[in-house]
C-alpha positions, 0 to 999 in steps of 0.5 A, a space after each residue: 616562386 610565381 612571378 606575379 607574387 614576386 611583383 606584389 611583394 615588390 610593390 608592398 614593399 614600396 609602399 612600406 617604405 613610403 607609409 609614414 606620412 606628414 599628418 596622422 591622417 597620412 600615417 593612418 592611411 598609408 599603414 592602412 593601405 599596406 596592412 590591407 595589401 599584405 592581407 590580400 597577398 596572405 589570404 587574410 582579412 583585408 580590413 583587419 589587415 588595414 586596421 593593424 597596419 594603420 594603428 602600427 604606422 601611426 605608433 611608429 611614426 609617432 614614437 620615431 617621428 625623426 624616422 618618418 
């Protein structure tokens, strides 16, 4: 595996662990950044990745607030 790819995955994993946020806006922003990062690594559409990441993080945090 390429060393740069490994570094990017490590950074994205750290961002994913901190993506919850205290407010709805922070949850959407954190998930959006993580989703856009994953899309960039996977050569996907970053806007679509951000939208999916934001929606997924908000849904998770609203469903399981004790885990965020």
